[in-house]
C-alpha positions as CSV (number, residue, x, y, z in Angstrom):
1,X,113.8,258.3,-2.6
2,X,110.5,258.3,-0.6
3,X,110.3,257.1,3.0
4,X,107.7,254.8,4.4
5,X,106.7,254.8,8.1
6,X,105.2,251.7,9.5
7,X,103.0,252.4,12.6
8,X,102.4,249.4,14.9
9,X,100.1,249.9,18.0
10,X,101.0,247.5,20.7
11,X,98.8,246.3,23.6
12,X,99.7,243.1,25.4
13,X,101.4,241.7,22.3
14,X,104.5,240.1,23.9
15,X,103.7,236.8,22.2
16,X,103.6,238.2,18.6
17,X,106.0,241.2,18.4
18,X,109.2,239.3,17.6
19,X,107.4,237.1,15.1
20,X,105.9,240.2,13.5
21,X,109.3,241.8,13.0
22,X,110.8,238.6,11.6
23,X,107.9,238.3,9.2
24,X,108.3,241.9,8.0
25,X,112.1,241.5,7.8
26,X,111.7,238.4,5.6
27,X,109.0,239.7,3.3
28,X,109.2,243.5,2.9
29,X,112.0,245.4,4.7
30,X,114.6,244.6,2.2
31,X,112.4,245.9,-0.6
32,X,111.4,249.2,0.9
33,X,114.6,251.2,0.8
34,X,114.2,254.1,3.3
35,X,111.8,253.2,6.1
36,X,111.1,253.4,9.8
37,X,109.1,251.2,12.1
38,X,107.4,252.9,15.0
39,X,106.1,250.7,17.7
40,X,103.6,252.4,20.1
41,X,103.2,250.8,23.5
42,X,99.6,251.7,24.5
43,X,100.0,251.0,28.2
44,X,100.7,247.3,27.9
45,X,101.1,245.5,31.2
46,X,103.2,242.6,29.9
47,X,106.8,242.5,28.5
48,X,105.9,244.2,25.2
49,X,108.1,247.3,25.9
50,X,111.1,245.1,26.7
51,X,110.6,243.0,23.5
52,X,110.3,246.3,21.5
53,X,113.7,247.3,22.9
54,X,115.2,244.0,21.8
55,X,113.8,244.6,18.3
56,X,115.3,248.1,18.2
57,X,118.7,246.6,18.8
58,X,118.3,244.3,15.8
59,X,117.2,247.1,13.4
60,X,118.5,250.6,13.2
61,X,115.2,251.9,11.7
62,X,113.1,251.1,14.7
63,X,111.7,253.9,16.9
64,X,109.8,253.2,20.1
65,X,106.9,255.3,21.7
66,X,105.5,254.5,25.1
67,X,102.3,256.1,26.2
68,X,101.7,257.0,29.9
69,X,98.7,254.7,30.0
70,X,96.2,252.9,27.8
71,X,94.5,255.4,25.6
72,X,93.1,253.1,23.0
73,X,94.2,252.1,19.5
74,X,92.9,255.3,17.9
75,X,95.1,257.4,20.2
76,X,98.1,255.0,19.8
77,X,97.9,255.4,16.0
78,X,97.7,259.1,16.3
79,X,100.8,259.1,18.6
80,X,102.7,257.1,16.0
81,X,101.6,259.4,13.2
82,X,102.6,262.5,15.2
83,X,106.2,261.4,15.4
84,X,106.6,259.7,12.0
85,X,108.9,261.2,9.4
86,X,107.9,259.3,6.3
87,X,106.4,260.7,3.1
88,X,103.6,258.2,3.8
89,X,102.6,255.9,6.7
90,X,101.0,252.6,6.9
91,X,99.2,251.1,10.0
92,X,100.0,247.5,10.9
93,X,98.3,245.3,13.5
94,X,100.6,243.3,15.8
95,X,98.4,240.2,15.9
96,X,99.8,238.6,12.7
97,X,96.4,238.3,11.1
98,X,97.4,240.3,8.0
99,X,100.2,239.3,5.7
100,X,103.1,241.7,5.9
101,X,103.6,241.4,2.1
102,X,100.4,243.5,1.8
103,X,102.4,246.6,2.7
104,X,104.5,246.3,-0.5
105,X,101.4,246.3,-2.7
106,X,99.9,249.3,-0.8
107,X,103.2,251.2,-1.1
108,X,103.2,250.6,-4.9
109,X,99.6,251.9,-5.2
110,X,100.7,255.0,-3.3
111,X,103.5,255.6,-5.7
112,X,100.9,255.6,-8.5
113,X,99.4,258.8,-7.0
114,X,96.8,257.6,-4.5
115,X,96.8,259.5,-1.2
116,X,95.0,256.7,0.6
117,X,95.3,252.9,0.1
118,X,92.9,250.7,2.1
119,X,93.6,247.0,2.9
120,X,90.2,245.4,2.5
121,X,89.3,242.0,3.9
122,X,88.2,239.6,1.1
123,X,87.5,236.9,3.6
124,X,87.8,236.3,7.4
125,X,89.0,233.1,9.0
126,X,86.8,233.6,12.1
127,X,83.6,232.3,13.6
128,X,80.3,233.0,11.9
129,X,79.1,235.1,14.8
130,X,82.0,237.5,14.5
131,X,81.7,237.7,10.8
132,X,77.9,238.4,11.1
133,X,78.3,241.3,13.5
134,X,81.3,242.7,11.7
135,X,79.3,242.7,8.4
136,X,76.4,244.3,10.2
137,X,78.5,247.1,11.5
138,X,80.0,247.8,8.1
139,X,76.6,247.7,6.5
140,X,75.3,250.3,9.0
141,X,78.4,252.5,8.4
142,X,77.8,252.4,4.6
143,X,74.1,253.2,5.0
144,X,74.2,255.9,7.7
145,X,77.8,257.2,7.9
146,X,80.0,256.9,4.8
147,X,79.0,255.0,1.6
148,X,82.7,254.6,0.7
149,X,83.3,252.1,3.6
150,X,84.5,248.9,1.9
151,X,82.1,245.9,2.2
152,X,84.7,243.8,4.0
153,X,86.0,246.7,6.2
154,X,89.6,247.5,6.7
155,X,92.0,247.3,9.7
156,X,95.1,248.8,8.1
157,X,95.6,251.6,5.5
158,X,98.4,253.6,4.0
159,X,98.1,257.4,4.0
160,X,100.0,260.2,2.4
161,X,101.8,263.0,4.4
162,X,99.0,265.3,3.4
163,X,96.4,263.0,5.0
164,X,98.5,262.8,8.1
165,X,98.5,266.5,8.4
166,X,94.7,266.6,8.0
167,X,94.3,264.0,10.8
168,X,96.5,266.0,13.1
169,X,94.4,269.2,12.5
170,X,91.1,267.4,13.1
171,X,92.2,266.6,16.7
172,X,89.0,264.7,17.4
173,X,88.2,262.5,20.4
174,X,85.7,259.6,20.7
175,X,86.1,259.1,16.9
176,X,87.1,256.5,14.4
177,X,90.4,257.1,12.6
178,X,89.4,254.9,9.7
179,X,86.2,257.0,9.2
180,X,88.3,260.2,9.5
181,X,90.5,258.9,6.7
182,X,87.5,258.2,4.5
183,X,85.9,261.5,5.4
184,X,88.9,263.5,4.2
185,X,88.0,262.4,0.7
186,X,91.5,262.0,-0.9
187,X,92.1,259.8,-3.9
188,X,91.7,256.3,-2.6
189,X,92.6,252.8,-3.9
190,X,92.1,249.4,-2.3
191,X,94.0,246.1,-2.1
192,X,92.4,242.9,-0.9
193,X,93.6,240.2,1.5
194,X,92.3,237.1,3.4
195,X,92.4,237.8,7.1
196,X,93.7,234.9,9.1
197,X,92.5,233.8,12.5
198,X,94.6,234.7,15.5
199,X,97.2,232.0,16.3
200,X,99.1,233.6,19.2
201,X,98.0,235.7,22.2
202,X,94.6,236.7,23.4
203,X,92.5,239.4,21.7
204,X,91.9,242.5,23.8
205,X,89.2,243.7,21.4
206,X,86.4,243.3,24.0
207,X,82.7,243.8,23.6
208,X,82.8,247.1,25.4
209,X,85.4,248.4,22.9
210,X,83.4,247.2,20.0
211,X,80.2,248.9,21.3
212,X,82.2,252.1,21.8
213,X,83.4,251.9,18.2
214,X,79.7,251.7,17.1
215,X,78.8,254.7,19.2
216,X,81.8,256.7,18.0
217,X,81.0,255.9,14.4
218,X,77.3,256.7,14.5
219,X,77.4,259.7,16.8
220,X,80.6,261.2,15.5
221,X,79.9,261.0,11.7
222,X,76.1,260.7,11.4
223,X,72.9,262.5,12.5
224,X,71.1,259.1,12.6
225,X,70.7,258.9,16.4
226,X,69.1,262.3,16.6
227,X,66.9,261.5,13.5
228,X,66.0,258.2,15.1
229,X,64.7,260.1,18.2
230,X,62.6,262.3,15.9
231,X,61.1,259.3,14.0
232,X,60.3,257.4,17.2
233,X,58.6,260.5,18.7
234,X,56.5,260.9,15.6
235,X,55.5,257.3,15.5
236,X,54.4,257.2,19.1
237,X,52.5,260.5,18.7
238,X,50.6,258.9,15.8
239,X,50.0,255.7,17.8
240,X,48.6,257.8,20.7
241,X,46.2,259.6,18.4
242,X,45.0,256.4,16.8
243,X,44.6,254.7,20.2
244,X,42.7,257.7,21.6
245,X,40.3,257.8,18.6
246,X,39.7,254.1,18.7
247,X,38.9,254.2,22.4
248,X,36.4,257.1,22.0
249,X,34.8,255.5,19.0
250,X,34.4,252.1,20.8
251,X,33.0,253.9,23.9
252,X,30.3,255.7,21.9
253,X,29.4,252.9,19.5
254,X,29.7,249.7,21.6
255,X,29.6,251.2,25.1
256,X,32.9,249.6,26.2
257,X,34.1,251.3,29.4
258,X,37.5,252.9,29.2
259,X,39.9,250.8,31.2
260,X,41.9,253.0,33.7
261,X,44.7,251.5,35.7
262,X,46.1,248.8,33.3
263,X,46.1,251.0,30.2
264,X,47.5,253.9,32.1
265,X,50.4,251.8,33.5
266,X,51.3,250.5,30.1
267,X,51.4,254.0,28.7
268,X,53.5,255.3,31.6
269,X,56.0,252.4,31.5
270,X,56.3,252.7,27.7
271,X,56.7,256.5,27.8
272,X,59.2,256.3,30.7
273,X,61.4,253.8,28.7
274,X,61.4,256.0,25.6
275,X,62.2,259.1,27.7
276,X,65.2,257.4,29.3
277,X,66.3,256.2,25.9
278,X,66.2,259.7,24.4
279,X,67.9,261.1,27.5
280,X,70.7,258.5,27.1
281,X,71.2,259.5,23.5
282,X,71.3,263.2,24.3
283,X,73.6,262.5,27.3
284,X,76.1,260.8,24.9
285,X,76.1,263.9,22.7
286,X,76.5,266.2,25.8
287,X,79.4,264.1,27.1
288,X,81.2,264.1,23.8
289,X,80.8,267.9,23.5
290,X,82.2,268.3,27.0
291,X,85.1,266.0,26.3
292,X,85.9,267.8,23.1
293,X,85.7,271.2,24.9
294,X,88.3,270.2,27.4
295,X,92.0,270.7,26.6
296,X,93.1,267.2,27.6
297,X,95.3,265.7,24.9
298,X,94.1,262.5,23.1
299,X,97.3,260.7,24.3
300,X,100.4,261.4,26.4
301,X,103.8,260.2,25.4
302,X,105.8,259.0,28.4
303,X,109.0,258.0,26.5
304,X,110.3,258.1,22.9
305,X,113.4,256.1,21.9
306,X,114.8,257.3,18.6
307,X,116.2,254.7,16.2
308,X,119.9,253.9,16.2
309,X,120.1,255.4,12.7
310,X,118.7,258.7,14.0
311,X,121.0,258.7,17.0
312,X,124.0,258.2,14.8
313,X,122.9,261.1,12.6
314,X,123.0,263.3,15.6
315,X,119.2,263.8,16.0
316,X,118.2,264.4,19.6
317,X,115.3,262.4,21.0
318,X,112.1,264.3,21.2
319,X,110.9,262.6,24.4
320,X,107.7,263.1,26.1
321,X,105.4,266.0,26.8
322,X,103.0,267.2,24.2
323,X,102.2,270.8,23.4
324,X,98.8,272.4,23.5
325,X,97.2,270.3,20.7
326,X,98.3,267.1,22.4
327,X,100.1,265.8,19.4
328,X,103.9,266.1,19.1
329,X,106.2,265.2,21.9
330,X,108.8,267.6,23.3
331,X,111.4,266.9,25.9
332,X,111.3,264.7,28.9
333,X,108.0,263.1,29.8
334,X,104.2,263.2,29.5
335,X,101.9,265.6,31.2
């Protein structure tokens, strides 16, 4: 019988964790057969870790991972994938905005031979402003990054063991895990759902994190920013030539004197702004290259609590420190 791993990244979710588990227990856990739930505490500053411990006492299939600090959802998911033992794994948000029953449908699609199953939003019960910017982001991704990105986008997905191994080998920082899954190119299917508005807790998905996701998506998977710099340079070169010709023609035909200070300042300010913009884009690439060249792991596991079932089977906890690739924990604690 195949085994499913459910990976749940946790960040300040004390208000929703118990409700999430009860929802999964009522709708899917009895239908799965062999499964494990891996909660990954991504440096939460609330009671999330304590509540995760309470859930583990209720279910012998629950494993707990605690990161040494907040590394971000991308790293938290990778941490969960690095310790999961299932034949496939599904990501699950802890904010109760997706119906847990969706996992059963995704699991069935995987059994049909699909290596990747995306949960695509059919609709979003959110403000028009959020919907507009979300749709704008996914449109840009489809145009410049990956044409296979679903129109509604996706927050959770189920991936085969082969895909998990590919993601571990990629070992990328400042990236998008969803786009890595799509980039891998395995056979993919989709299921659709209606995303509910958040009823409990406060979203930690800040503007800064959203902006970083846009940068990671565009700069990590597309040459569009560099190509944009080239196009802007060509356009301004052409404008400069046209302006120069028009000024010379007007001077010799009409006798209009060539204005000095105002026109010069406009050109200098415009050129300075463009130069700073280009330097900023190049700086982003240089920083990402430096970050990738360093041997720092994408996450550090501080503590790993094995499930009661694994402990009864005599399996020793693989707590803590990661080896060279920064993936799988060994004994004790993080770096």
